[in-house]
N, C-alpha and C positions, 0 to 999 in steps of 0.2 A: 400176051402177055406169060407164059406161061413162067418163060425166061425172069421175066420180075416176081413173078410171085414165089419161084424156087429160091432168088435171090435174097426176097425179102425175109419169106424161111429162115433159110441161110443165118441171114446177119439177125435175126433173132436169138436164135437160137448160142449163137455164138456168144450175146453178149448174156446171154441166161445167164450160158457156164462161168463168166467171168462174174456177173453178179452175184452166182452162190459163194464161192467164196469173198467177193468183198463184206456181203452180211456178215459177214462171224465176228467183223468188230462191230461196236455201236463207233458212235462220231467221238462220246464223249466218258465218263465214270456217270452214269444213269443224272445229265444235266436239266433242272428246271426246265420245264418248256416254255417256251415265248407267247406271245400274244399269234404271233406269224408260223411257230409250229402247230398250232391249235389250228389258224386256221386250214393249215398241208394235211392236216391228221385229215378233217371238217370235210374236203374235197378226195384225199387217198378212201376214207372210209372204210378200208378192209385193207386186215391184213398179207401181204403177196406171199405166204407160206400158208398159213392154216385159210386165209380167205373169212374169219371170223370175224365180225367189225370190233375196229379199232376202240378202245375201252372199255371191250366188254372183260375184260381180263382186268384192267388194273391199266396203272398208267401204261401210255405205249412207251417203244423203248425206236431212239432214233436211232438211225444205221447210214452207212452207204451203199449204196447201189450203184457199180462206177462212179460215176461223177455225180448221181443223181442223187441227194436227201431222199430215204423212206423212212417209212415208222412199220413194226412190228407190234404183232399183239401181245407179245408176251417174250420173256428168257428164253421158254422153250420152245421158241422160233429162231434165236440166235443160233448160225453155222448151217443150217438144213436150208434144203433146196428151195429156190423159188417154184412154184407151181406155176405154169405159163400160163393157165387159162387166166387165176387171178390176176397176172401182173399187166397181163392182157385190158384186161375189164380194169385197174386200177389207172391206165393208160388211158383208157376212153375215158374215165372220170375225169381224169384231167384236161383232158380235152373239150370233154364240153362244159365243162365249169369254167374253162377259157374263153369261150365262145367265139371268139375274136382275133386276129390276131393284131398285136398292140402299134404295129408299126404302118399297115397300112387299114387296119380296122375289117378285115374281111372276114365273113368265116373260117373255119380253122377245125379241120377232126384229127383223130388219132391217123390216118391214114399216113398222110402230110408232116413236113420235115418239123422239124423242130432241131433247138439247140439248150443246152445245160448250161446255166449259168448261176454262180453261187449258190451250187446245187437243184436248182429248182429248172424244168426243165419247162419250155416254155415254143410252144407250136407254131407254124409262121403257115403266112399263106403260099411264100415264094422262097427261093432259099435267096436271093439279095437280101429282104429282112430281119437275116440272122445280123453278118455285121453293122449292123443300123442298133442291132440289139444290144450287142456288146457293147458299141461303142458307150451308150447308156444306159449301164445296167439297173445301176438305181428306179431312172423314171419309165422304165419298161418293164422291172418287178411292179415297182407302184401299179401300174396301169391293170399290170392281168391279176397282181392281189386283189383291183376292186371290182375285177370280173367274179371274181373269187364269191367277195363277200355275198354278190347281188345273188351268186347262182345256189350257195348257201342257205340265203335266206327267203328264197321263196322254195329250198326245198325244204326246210325246217316248218316255214306257213304252211305247208302243202299236207305237212306230216298231223299238222295241228289242230287241219283245217276237217283232218279224217276220224282225230281221237274227237272233237268236239264233237261233231257229226253222229257218232258213237254213241255216244252219251245225250246226245238230245235224242235219239233212236226213230219220231216221229216225224211229220210234215205237220208245222201248224194250221196246214189252210185243209189237208183233205185226215191229215190222222195217219194215214196210211207209210208202213215201212220207210226209209230211209232205204235208199238202193234198189228199190222194188222196182221203180219205175226208170233204173238209169243213173248215171251219175249226180247224185244233190246239187241244186244249185244254191249257193253263196248271195244270202239279204241280208241287208242291214234293218235291226228292229227296235228304231227307237236306238239306243246303243247301243246294243247289243248288234253281236253278231250270229243271224242261224241259217237254217238248209232248209229249204224247199221238195222234195218229192221229184219236183218234172218243170217246164219252163212255161208248161200251162198254169202253176201256181202265180207264178210273179205277179205283183196287183192284184192280187185276192184277197179278199178278208180272213183274215188268221182270228182261226174260231177260238173262242176264249178257253174253252174247256183242252182244248190239243196243246193249247198256250200251256195252261195249266199243271195238265198231264209232263210236258217237256218240264220244267218250273220242279216235278218232283222228280223226274229221270236225271236231270243236272245234280241235284242234289244228290242223291242215290251214287251217279258216280265217280262224285269227285269225293263222298262219306265221310271225311277227314276237315277242319279248319288248313290252312296249310302254315296256318300259323302258328299255331298252340296245339295243333294236332289232337282237338277231342270234335268230336260227333258231330255233325248237322243235319240239318232234314232242310225243305224249301219252306219250313214257315219260320225260318233264324234270318235275321240281318244277310246282307249283301251288296258288294260293288259291282263294277263294272270296267274293266279294264283290260288295254286290247280286244277290245269289242267282247270279251269273255266274263258270262256270269259267275263269280266267286264267295262264297258261302264263310259267313266266319260266325264263329260260337259268340261272340260278343262284338261293340261295334266299337272298343278299340284297336283290333285286327286290322280296320280296315287304312287306317294313315299307313299302318307300313306295309300294305300289301299297292296302296297306290305310289308308295314312293320306290318301289322297284319292280314295277307291275311284269315285266318280261321273266322275272326272276321264278315269279311264282306262278304267269301260266306255264312255265316248265315243269316246273312243280307240280303242280295239277295235272297235266300232260303224262309223266310219266306216272303216277298215282295211278289212271286211270288204263294207261296203256299197258301198268302190273298187272291189274286186276284182272282185264281183258285176255293178258297169257293162260294166269292162275285158270 
């Protein structure tokens, strides 16, 4: 076991030395990022040099790390040494996002074998899967990217739910602060998604006074109409999209929101998250 650990540690840092040199060159002169690039960026999430979140410093920069395509947070990170901890975190995220081997459909993790095809790292459950991936790269990457898409969608929904719960603030059954009884429980109230303080509240009557407070809380957290960016409050018109209530400054804003619900929910989340940080 000690010999294996030593060999892995040595191999990692030999690779890292090579990686540092490779990172000095962009793959192209700031190309426009494709949809596939943006999927890979969402999976990678952090810069291997600074550890900063990709996108927080502007458009990520596409580079080569050995044979592997990776992304840096900014030009200032070009040519700098990759941080071993950040690179290890990235490998763990790639493996977690993939989840299963595209050949045998068995679970994979970052300790397992992998291959790089078309610049993309693919983990396998066993070495014999590698030549099968390399024999049909397009089909294998299509499978892996479908796993990535599901992983990112779930991750984003979890983040959105946390923001929504923070805006709601209280349980509609007990009136208690969400989080005070453990992880809030996600439920449907008509068309709306809402959160209860605990499993004990599931199926119980929602109190009108608490629900009214929640509507006030949601409008206060939202602050502005996402279309016209004018102030809103709980007395104003609203629509429910993807389970989220969105208040509007005037009725004509509703069809615009309903035409692109995901974008407006994302905008709402960004506003609430930004205000929370402030």
